[in-house]
C-alpha positions, 0 to 999 in steps of 0.5 A: 500500500505504501508504494502505491500511495506515494506513486499516486500522490506525487505532491507529497515530496520532501520540500513541502510542509504538510499539515495533516488533519487527524481525528484519531480514526483508523483512516487518519492514523494510517495516513499519519503513519504513512507520512511519518515513515516517509520522513516528510515535514508534517504537523498535526491539526486536531479539533475536539468538537466536544460532541462525545464524552471520549473526545477529550481523551482522544485529543490527549492521546494525540497530543502525547503521541505527537509530543513523543514523535516530535511532531508539531501539534495544533488543537482547537476546541469547539467551545460552543457546538451548534444546536442544529445543522451540526455536521455542516457547522462542525465541518466549517469550524474544522476547515476554518481552523486548518486554514488558520494554522496553514497560513500562520505556520506556512504549510503548503498542503493540508491533507484529510483522510477521506477514502474510497468508501467516503467517495462512494457514499458521497456520490450516492448521497448527492445522487439521492438528494439531487443537485447540479451536475458538478454537485454530483461529482463527489469529493475532489482529490485536490483543490486550492485552499488558503495559501496552498492546496487541500489534498485527499490522498486516500481516495483510491483506497478502501476502508478495508485496506486501511484496517488491514494496514493498521492491523499489519502495523499495529496502529492505535486508533479510536472508533467513533461510536456515532458512526454506528447510529442510524440517525445520520443519512451517511451512516445509513448509506454506509451500513445498508447500501454500500455493503450490498453494492460491494457484494454485487460488484467488488470493483464498485469503489473503483467504478465510483472513482472513475465516474467521479473523474468522468464528471470532472472531465465533462464539467471541464469540457462544458466550461471550455465550450461556454467560456466565451458566453460567460465572458460576455456577461457584464456588470455595471456595479449593481447588476449582471446582464447579458443579451439574448445573443449570449444565451446559447440556443440549445436548451441543454447548453442554456442549462449549463450556461445558467448553472455556471453563471449562478455558480460564478456569482454565488460568492458575491450574491450569497445566492444558491439557485436550486435545480427547480429554479433553474428548470423553471427559468429554462421554461420561462425563457422558452415562452414567447414573452418579452418581459418577465421577472422571477424571484430567486430569494435572498432579495435577488431576481432574474428577469428578461426585458426584451433583448436583455437578461438581468440578475439584480437585487429586488427593488422595493416599490414604495406605495405611499402617496406624497402631497406637494404644495406650492414652494414645497419639496421633499425626497422620495425613496431611492434619493429622488427629489421633487419640488414645486415652485412658481417661476418662468425660469427653467432649472439647470440641465439634468432635472426633469421638469413639468411646466403647469398652469397656475390653474392646476388644482393643488396639492399635487399627489405623487404616487405609483401607477394603478390599474386603469390610470390614463394620461392625456397626450394630445387634445384628442388622445388619452392613453392607458399608462400600461399601453404607453409603456408597452408601446415604448417597450419600457422595461418592467423594472422602470415601469414599477419605479415610475411616479404618477403626478395627479392634481387634486381634481384627479387629472394625471399631469405627468408620468415621471420621468417619461412623459408630461400630459397635454395639460402641461404648458410649453417652457418657452412662455415668459409668464409665471407658472408652476414648474415641477422639478424632479431629480433622479438619484440625488448624490449623497 
């Protein structure tokens, strides 16, 4: 086993400083022994999760073992174990500790003792639970981690071979009693399903590892194929967007494009898009509708507005009405400013203006649009605001953020910042009249 181990893991060479995660189970104790015999520069990191009565004794054993062997030993105690999602929380705690020690002590590699049975169990668990193509690929043999690399050098070896090695070399290790509990999904897979698969085919672990590798290769090929499409995604500081030309024509390619797009942005959005949501988006994209919005959760939404797709934060639409009298001004949501004054002088550029006669009924009501709202565009033409937006191909998000200006007689005098009604007067007049000033996104 020793020769095969180092032949399959060429990264384990003399000039690398290696931090080994040791739990005192048979797998990590075998890994520790293999590295010791090779005379490599190693350190041992151990986490006492305080979830079992035996955990302190195991930590003491490992501390004394490392002291006797002259191996640097790093211990972290989980002082406040999680009350729910314990496995995930414990894993996050462990890996954060490994990364901390790796950076502080300048280790090049972190090694964990995941083995072939762990790989098969993970593949079966992920297949059962569902998930993305890449999510089904199992445990990666190596990946970047901290300031170096995380390596799992035992993935080609079965649990049985580790027990045989431990017995041959008379290694001391501890069995975790919770591994026998049927309360955990992994344990049920390990005890009830994997043994039957091994009976069916003794090469099942090898086949599982090959399947994992095939998935990795396929994923690399898909990434390469869609590289140019993903490069065409743009970011304007607030949202990501791409055109319909960037979206692949084939529905399968669309699925992988969207999956990789969301994965790439996950670290910034903290958004985990489910498979159900992905397939829902694919269905929506195929429908002959020019504008739509899908809520993805966590305050994010994905939308199409004619020839563009957007991933952006959901905008809050305020439904409150505002009342504006002469010489009054106030700030609307999103740092917009609105004011009403008497004057015959136009404002500076960049301000949207609505010139109004002095006969207009005050106060003006500033509100969001409602079903049935109509605006008079000419002496003879009155149009529904919804139809106006459709004719102008106005994006849905802009429609929702528009302000309706209504006088106290119920007449709509403007749709900000799009169009003024026929009731507004020309700005060329030198007579005193009302001027409504509307400024978008006032700088703070």
